[in-house]
C-alpha positions in Angstrom: 203.0 31.1 242.0 204.8 34.4 241.6 207.9 33.1 243.4 208.2 30.3 240.9 208.2 32.8 238.1 210.9 35.0 239.4 213.9 32.8 238.5 212.6 32.6 234.9 212.1 36.3 234.7 215.5 37.1 236.3 217.2 34.8 233.8 215.3 36.4 230.9 216.2 39.9 231.9 219.8 39.1 232.6 220.6 37.1 229.5 218.1 38.3 227.0 218.7 40.9 224.3 215.7 43.0 223.3 214.8 43.9 219.8 211.9 46.1 218.8 209.8 45.2 215.7 207.2 47.5 214.2 204.1 45.5 213.3 201.7 46.0 210.3 199.0 47.2 212.7 201.2 50.0 214.0 202.1 48.4 217.3 205.6 47.5 218.4 206.7 44.1 219.8 209.9 43.6 221.8 211.7 40.3 221.3 214.2 38.7 223.7 217.0 36.6 222.3 219.8 34.7 224.1 222.7 36.4 222.4 225.6 37.3 224.8 226.2 41.0 225.2 229.6 40.9 223.5 228.1 39.4 220.4 225.9 42.5 220.1 228.8 45.0 220.1 229.1 44.7 216.3 225.5 45.7 215.9 225.8 49.0 217.8 226.4 52.0 215.6 229.3 54.3 216.6 228.3 56.8 219.3 225.3 54.8 220.5 225.3 53.8 224.2 224.7 50.1 224.6 221.2 49.4 225.8 219.6 52.7 224.8 217.4 53.7 221.9 218.1 57.0 220.2 216.2 59.2 217.8 216.6 62.7 216.6 214.1 65.4 217.2 213.9 68.1 214.6 213.1 70.6 217.4 216.1 69.8 219.6 213.6 69.1 222.4 212.9 65.7 223.9 210.8 64.1 226.6 213.7 62.7 228.6 213.2 63.9 232.2 215.9 65.7 234.2 216.0 66.1 237.9 215.4 69.6 239.0 218.8 71.2 239.7 217.3 72.8 242.8 217.2 69.3 244.4 213.5 69.6 245.3 212.6 66.2 243.9 210.7 67.4 240.8 211.2 66.3 237.3 211.7 68.6 234.3 211.0 68.1 230.6 211.7 69.7 227.3 215.4 70.2 228.0 214.8 71.0 231.7 212.3 73.9 231.1 208.9 72.7 232.4 207.4 70.2 234.8 205.3 67.4 233.3 201.9 69.1 233.4 203.2 72.2 231.5 205.3 70.2 229.1 202.2 68.0 228.2 200.0 71.2 227.9 202.6 72.8 225.5 202.7 69.6 223.4 199.0 69.4 223.1 198.7 73.1 222.2 201.5 72.8 219.6 200.1 69.7 218.0 196.4 70.6 218.1 196.8 74.2 217.1 194.7 75.2 220.1 195.9 78.0 222.5 196.9 77.1 226.0 193.9 77.3 228.3 194.2 80.6 230.2 194.5 79.2 233.8 197.0 76.5 232.6 199.0 79.2 230.9 199.0 81.4 234.0 200.1 78.5 236.2 202.8 77.5 233.8 204.0 81.1 233.6 204.2 81.5 237.4 206.0 78.1 237.7 208.5 78.9 234.9 209.4 82.4 236.2 209.6 81.2 239.9 211.9 78.4 238.7 214.2 80.8 236.9 214.4 83.2 239.9 215.3 80.3 242.2 217.9 79.0 239.8 219.4 82.5 239.6 219.6 82.9 243.4 221.1 79.4 243.7 223.8 80.2 241.2 222.5 77.7 238.7 222.1 78.1 234.9 218.9 80.0 234.2 217.0 81.9 231.5 218.8 85.2 231.6 216.1 86.9 229.6 213.4 86.1 232.1 212.3 89.1 234.2 212.1 88.9 237.9 209.1 87.1 239.2 206.4 89.6 240.2 202.9 88.0 240.7 201.3 91.5 240.8 202.7 92.4 237.4 203.1 89.3 235.3 205.3 89.7 232.2 202.7 88.7 229.7 204.8 89.7 226.7 207.9 87.7 227.7 205.8 84.6 228.6 204.1 84.9 225.2 207.6 84.7 223.6 208.5 81.6 225.6 205.2 79.9 224.6 205.5 80.8 221.0 209.1 79.6 220.8 208.4 76.3 222.5 205.3 75.6 220.5 207.1 76.3 217.2 209.8 73.8 218.2 207.3 71.2 219.2 205.1 71.6 216.1 208.1 70.9 213.9 209.0 67.7 215.7 207.4 64.3 215.1 209.8 62.1 217.1 210.8 62.3 220.7 213.1 60.5 223.1 211.8 59.4 226.4 213.6 57.7 229.4 211.6 55.7 232.0 211.7 52.8 234.4 208.9 50.4 235.2 207.8 47.0 236.1 206.7 44.5 233.3 203.3 42.9 233.8 202.5 39.3 233.3 199.0 38.7 232.1 196.7 35.7 232.4 197.3 35.0 228.8 201.0 34.6 229.4 201.9 37.8 227.7 204.4 40.2 229.2 204.0 43.9 228.6 205.5 47.2 229.8 204.1 50.7 229.7 205.9 53.8 228.8 205.8 56.1 231.8 206.6 59.7 232.4 208.1 60.7 235.7 206.1 63.3 237.6 202.9 62.5 235.7 199.7 62.3 237.8 196.1 61.3 237.0 193.7 64.1 236.1 196.3 66.4 234.5 195.0 69.0 232.0 196.8 67.1 229.2 198.5 63.7 229.2 201.0 61.9 227.1 200.1 58.4 226.2 201.2 55.6 223.8 199.0 53.6 221.5 198.6 50.9 222.5 199.1 51.7 226.2 201.4 48.7 226.8 204.1 47.2 224.6 204.1 43.4 224.3 207.2 41.4 225.0 207.6 38.3 222.8 210.1 35.6 223.9 212.4 34.2 221.2 213.2 31.1 223.3 210.3 28.7 222.6 211.0 26.5 225.7 211.1 29.5 228.0 207.9 30.8 226.5 206.1 27.5 227.0 207.3 27.3 230.6 206.3 30.8 231.3 202.8 30.4 229.8 202.2 27.1 231.6 203.0 28.8 234.9 201.0 31.9 234.3 197.6 30.7 233.4 196.1 32.2 236.5 198.4 35.1 236.9 197.8 38.8 236.2 200.4 40.6 238.2 203.4 42.9 238.2 206.8 41.3 237.9 209.1 42.6 240.6 212.0 43.3 238.3 212.6 46.9 237.5 213.7 47.6 233.9 214.9 51.0 232.8 214.3 51.9 229.2 214.9 54.5 226.6 212.3 54.7 223.8 211.8 56.7 220.6 208.2 57.8 220.2 206.6 58.8 216.9 203.9 61.5 217.3 200.4 60.1 216.4 197.8 62.7 217.0 196.4 65.2 219.6 192.9 64.3 220.9 190.2 66.2 222.7 188.2 63.5 224.4 185.4 66.0 225.4 184.0 67.0 228.7 184.6 64.7 231.7 181.9 62.0 232.0 180.0 62.3 235.3 181.0 58.8 236.3 184.7 59.7 236.4 186.2 61.9 239.1 188.1 65.1 238.2 191.3 63.6 239.5 191.1 60.6 237.1 190.3 62.3 233.8 192.5 64.2 231.4 190.4 65.7 228.6 193.4 66.3 226.3 195.8 63.7 225.1 198.9 63.6 222.9 199.3 60.1 221.5 202.4 58.4 220.4 203.5 55.1 218.9 206.6 53.3 220.1 209.1 53.3 217.3 211.9 51.5 219.1 213.0 50.8 222.7 216.2 49.9 224.5 216.1 48.5 228.0 218.5 47.3 230.7 218.3 45.7 234.1 220.6 46.3 237.1 223.5 44.2 235.8 223.6 44.5 232.0 222.7 46.8 229.1 221.1 45.8 225.9 220.7 47.6 222.6 217.5 47.2 220.5 217.9 47.3 216.8 215.1 48.2 214.4 213.8 45.5 212.1 
């Protein structure tokens, strides 16, 4: 069954142009059309890269990941300052008004200062104001300045860019959805970043293709093996404390704190062609 769907999905991804539409209930739908890429050129504002969605954060910070310049395979957020867990914790603290939990703050402080020390030794750009890493004598005052500065920037921002790659999912109801993902995120983090709803629905503009897809997918609920990379603009929704972990959920699967976003717009591309999404 899945093999019979792949040609349809490949054709859809390679010839379709995606547009994001904000719905009355607050969700976002992405539509595919059959316009050729060159016909979209006139729709792209100057300075916008084809296939990508862009927004402006008042803080100057975004949620686009960067690869760690130390080439250790980790991902950094908030303009390359923190790994995902600390970036999410900073965001929750900034938006909820709650202080960073002590152990999380200590872990993030050590991680940040060790990172700056390693960058300095490797001849890479680093925070020149950061003192040398000394676990026996942590620089509490300097770290407090870093936290206060970062939280103030995040508190002022209500829109964030994020870049991710993922596999669309085909449901038994024939609907195709994709989930905004954060590189380096793991289950059971202190705080997590999520979108409401979790998955964004893809709506086909080609009625014949949609009928064919639905007819072939009545018994299917699976991942489509076609990687799509996307840039999205997320609107901040709210920070939520879900309460203590329920006994039925393991510690590694539960994040008590969440920062929730709504997808404002999204631009995606496959391995051959780029598409730009325009707001409706």
